[in-house]
C-alpha positions in Angstrom: 19.3 23.3 78.3 20.6 24.5 75.2 23.9 23.3 74.0 26.7 24.9 72.5 27.3 25.5 69.0 30.9 24.5 68.3 34.2 26.9 68.8 35.7 28.2 65.6 37.0 31.0 66.7 40.0 29.8 68.8 41.7 27.7 66.3 41.5 30.7 63.4 42.7 32.9 65.9 45.8 30.5 66.8 46.4 30.2 63.1 46.4 33.8 62.7 49.2 34.5 65.3 51.5 31.9 64.0 50.8 33.0 60.6 51.9 36.3 61.6 54.5 35.1 63.8 55.6 33.7 60.5 55.7 36.2 58.3 57.6 38.6 61.1 60.3 36.1 61.1 60.5 35.7 57.6 60.6 39.5 57.3 63.5 39.6 59.6 65.4 36.9 58.1 64.6 38.8 55.0 66.0 42.1 56.2 69.1 40.6 57.4 69.9 39.0 54.3 73.0 40.8 53.2 72.7 40.6 48.9 72.1 43.0 46.4 69.6 41.4 45.0 67.5 41.7 48.8 68.8 44.9 49.3 67.2 46.2 46.0 64.1 44.4 47.1 63.8 46.2 50.6 64.2 49.4 49.2 61.8 49.4 46.5 59.6 47.8 49.4 60.4 51.0 51.4 59.6 53.0 48.6 56.2 52.0 47.9 55.2 51.7 51.6 57.0 54.5 53.8 55.2 57.6 51.7 52.3 56.0 52.2 52.2 55.8 55.9 53.7 59.5 56.7 50.2 60.2 58.1 51.6 57.2 60.9 54.8 58.7 61.2 53.4 62.4 62.2 52.8 61.2 65.7 56.1 59.6 66.0 57.8 62.9 64.6 56.0 65.1 67.1 56.7 63.2 69.9 60.6 62.6 69.0 60.5 66.6 69.0 58.7 66.9 72.3 61.4 64.2 73.9 63.4 66.9 72.5 62.6 70.3 73.4 62.1 68.7 77.0 65.8 67.9 76.5 66.7 71.3 75.7 64.9 73.0 78.3 66.4 70.9 81.1 69.8 72.0 79.6 68.7 75.8 79.2 67.4 75.2 83.0 70.5 73.7 83.7 72.4 76.7 82.4 70.4 79.3 83.6 70.6 78.2 87.3 74.5 77.9 87.0 74.3 81.3 85.6 72.7 82.3 88.5 75.3 80.7 90.7 78.0 82.4 88.8 76.1 86.2 88.6 75.9 85.7 92.9 79.6 84.7 92.8 80.4 87.9 90.3 77.7 90.3 92.8 79.9 89.5 95.5 83.3 89.9 94.0 81.9 93.2 92.5 81.0 94.6 95.8 84.6 93.4 96.8 86.1 95.0 94.5 84.2 98.9 95.4 84.8 98.5 98.9 88.9 98.1 97.6 88.5 101.0 95.1 86.8 103.0 97.5 89.9 102.3 99.9 92.3 102.9 97.4 90.6 106.4 96.7 90.6 107.7 100.0 94.1 106.1 100.4 95.2 108.2 97.3 93.3 111.1 98.8 95.5 111.1 102.0 98.3 111.0 99.9 97.9 113.6 97.6 96.8 116.2 100.9 99.0 118.8 100.6 100.5 119.6 104.3 103.3 121.2 105.4 106.3 119.2 104.6 108.0 119.2 108.2 104.9 117.2 109.3 105.4 113.8 108.9 102.2 111.4 109.7 100.7 108.2 110.6 97.7 106.8 108.8 95.4 105.0 110.9 92.0 102.8 110.1 88.6 104.2 111.8 87.5 101.4 114.6 84.0 102.5 115.3 82.1 105.5 115.9 82.6 106.0 119.5 80.2 109.2 119.4 76.8 110.0 121.2 74.2 112.9 121.4 76.2 114.8 123.7 79.9 113.5 122.4 81.4 113.2 118.7 84.4 111.1 118.2 86.1 108.3 116.4 88.7 105.4 117.3 91.7 104.9 115.5 94.1 101.4 115.5 97.0 103.7 116.3 98.1 104.5 119.8 101.0 104.9 121.8 103.1 101.8 120.4 102.8 103.6 116.9 104.0 107.0 118.7 101.0 108.9 119.2 100.9 111.9 121.6 97.0 113.3 123.0 96.6 116.7 121.1 98.0 116.0 117.8 95.7 116.8 114.6 94.1 114.5 112.2 93.0 114.9 108.7 91.0 112.8 106.0 91.9 113.2 102.3 90.3 116.3 101.8 90.5 118.4 105.4 90.8 118.7 109.2 89.0 116.1 111.4 89.6 116.6 114.6 92.4 116.0 117.6 93.9 113.2 119.7 91.8 113.4 123.0 92.9 110.4 124.7 95.7 107.7 123.6 96.0 104.1 124.7 98.8 101.1 124.0 97.0 99.9 120.6 93.9 102.5 120.1 93.1 106.2 120.5 90.6 108.5 120.5 89.7 111.6 118.1 87.8 114.5 119.2 85.9 115.7 116.1 85.7 119.2 115.5 81.9 119.3 115.4 81.8 118.0 119.0 80.5 121.1 121.9 83.8 120.7 123.5 85.8 121.8 120.5 87.3 125.1 120.1 89.7 126.2 117.0 91.2 129.6 116.2 90.5 129.8 112.4 91.8 132.1 109.5 89.5 133.1 107.0 91.0 133.7 103.5 91.5 135.7 101.5 90.9 138.6 103.9 92.8 137.1 106.8 90.1 137.6 109.6 90.7 135.4 112.8 87.8 133.8 114.0 87.0 130.8 116.4 85.5 127.6 114.8 83.1 126.1 117.8 81.7 122.7 117.8 77.6 122.6 118.3 76.7 118.9 117.8 75.6 119.5 114.0 76.8 119.2 110.9 77.7 122.9 110.4 79.9 124.6 113.4 79.7 128.1 114.0 82.1 130.9 113.1 82.2 132.9 116.5 84.0 136.1 117.4 85.1 137.2 113.6 87.1 140.3 113.7 85.4 142.0 111.0 82.2 140.2 110.2 81.5 142.6 107.0 85.1 140.8 105.3 83.6 137.7 105.4 81.3 136.2 102.7 80.0 132.0 101.9 82.4 130.4 100.3 85.8 131.8 101.9 88.2 129.3 102.2 89.0 128.6 106.2 92.6 127.5 107.5 93.8 127.0 110.8 95.5 129.7 112.6 97.8 128.1 114.7 97.2 130.4 117.2 97.8 128.5 120.9 100.4 126.1 119.3 98.2 123.2 119.3 97.2 122.6 115.5 99.6 123.5 112.6 99.1 126.4 110.8 97.6 126.6 107.0 95.7 122.8 107.6 92.5 123.0 105.4 89.2 123.4 107.3 86.6 124.3 105.3 84.3 126.9 103.8 82.2 129.8 105.1 78.3 129.4 104.4 75.9 131.5 106.1 72.8 129.0 107.9 69.6 129.4 107.9 69.4 131.8 111.4 71.9 134.3 109.3 75.2 133.3 111.2 78.1 132.1 109.3 78.9 129.0 110.0 81.0 126.0 108.3 80.8 123.3 105.5 83.7 120.8 106.9 86.3 119.8 104.0 86.2 116.1 105.4 83.6 113.6 104.6 82.2 112.7 108.1 79.8 110.4 106.5 83.0 108.4 105.4 85.5 108.2 107.9 87.7 105.4 107.0 91.1 106.2 107.4 92.6 109.3 109.3 96.1 110.9 109.2 97.5 111.6 112.5 99.7 114.5 111.8 103.2 114.3 114.2 103.0 118.5 115.1 106.1 119.6 117.6 104.9 122.3 119.5 107.4 125.5 119.6 110.0 126.3 122.2 109.1 128.0 125.1 110.5 131.4 126.5 111.9 130.9 129.3 114.4 133.7 129.7 113.2 136.8 127.6 115.7 139.2 128.5 118.6 136.6 127.4 116.6 136.4 123.9 116.7 140.2 123.9 120.5 140.5 125.1 121.1 137.6 122.4 119.2 139.2 119.7 121.4 143.1 120.1 124.4 141.7 120.1 125.4 143.3 117.0 124.0 146.3 117.8 126.2 149.7 119.5 124.4 152.2 120.2 125.2 155.4 122.3 127.2 155.1 125.9 125.8 157.0 128.6 128.1 158.5 131.4 127.9 156.5 134.6 128.0 159.0 137.0 127.5 163.5 136.8 131.0 164.5 137.1 131.6 162.6 133.7 128.9 164.3 132.2 130.0 167.4 133.2 133.7 166.5 131.6 131.9 165.5 128.3 129.9 168.3 128.1 132.9 171.4 128.2 134.9 170.7 124.8 137.9 173.3 126.0 138.9 171.3 129.1 136.9 167.7 128.8 139.4 166.2 131.8 138.7 168.9 134.5 135.8 169.4 136.7 134.3 173.3 136.7 
């Protein structure tokens, strides 16, 4: 069996490690010396060694830039997520602001509607559309406790919508003018023609029984006539249009697609005439007409100018 030779690598390695440790310790102590001469020596050493090791500093510089870029990206990502959350909150606030603006514009339109000063009103909120394929109506959040009476007219900010057809303590039902059971006497301006607005479950109800259809043109303004005492006169209903079937119809002034607030008009019916004779006598109290003779004798006496007191 061959014998191994002497091992010189291990002692040499140990000596080199010891020398390297001593050199590093000396460099550390030299770097910590607080002396002007040591400072000058350190500066000179840096000037000679560092420029020659720029190639070795390139990876370190690139790595530090990568770490800085990653940290900047992380900050940008957090800021982006925060901006997204803020945008969602602002979108919700924007939607609320748009809804409030729409409600405010509708209420302002209600306040700007020109009606008879003698008519007072109660404003209600449309709760739900209770209409169907055969009946068109809505519910309001005002009722008998608010003084609502069946038959009163309702308007939005533009025109007439319908009438109160059912009253509860807290809610009331409004039959729309487009309902098939709705019949409304109207006046077509400027000609003053009378007609009957008949709902037919379509957005454009019919104008029936027009007195003189030749005087009616599309675009004419239509208002309530007040006939029958159900609705006050002069309330705007809409404009005349000609349907595809050639018949005259009405484009409603009220926005039926966005009924949110309705104004209920307090209308008081006119006094019913019970005693017409009394009205005629009361109206003719100041009129003095010719006195008729109560008998033929008085008539003959009145006809004789010579002897008015004698009978022939």
